[in-house]
C-alpha positions, 0 to 999 in steps of 0.5 A, a space after each residue: 135588803 130594803 123591802 119596797 112598800 106600796 099602798 093602794 086605794 081600791 075604788 069599787 065605783 070604777 068597776 061600773 060606768 053609766 051609759 045612756 040608753 035610748 027609751 024609744 020615742 019616750 015622752 016629748 016633754 021628758 028625756 028620750 033616754 035613761 042611764 044604765 050601769 054597765 060593767 067595765 071590761 078591764 077596770 083600773 080600780 086600784 090607785 097608788 097613793 104611797 110608795 117607798 124605796 122604788 121609782 117603778 110606780 108613781 102616786 096617782 097611777 091606776 092599775 088593774 086587778 091582774 097588775 096588783 095580784 102580780 105585785 102581791 105574789 112578788 116577795 120584794 113588795 109589801 102591798 097594802 090595800 085600802 078600800 074607799 068607802 065614799 067614792 069621790 067620783 
């Protein structure tokens, strides 16, 4: 039996998003807001980069942590996760 192999890139920058927060009146010559990092509720931080012997997923597809954990527990899949050091976003 051929084992299905899938490779993911994990991007930690997708776990938080920047949100514009008003500062009140602020300086009339400056910005009346600041940027604040807020966590995302259900982030899709895992991106499929390579897949072998399957058409269930496509390269570029983004998955959540629960979906990747389900694939890791499945014995039919060989899962490889690569962490991205410098995010492109």
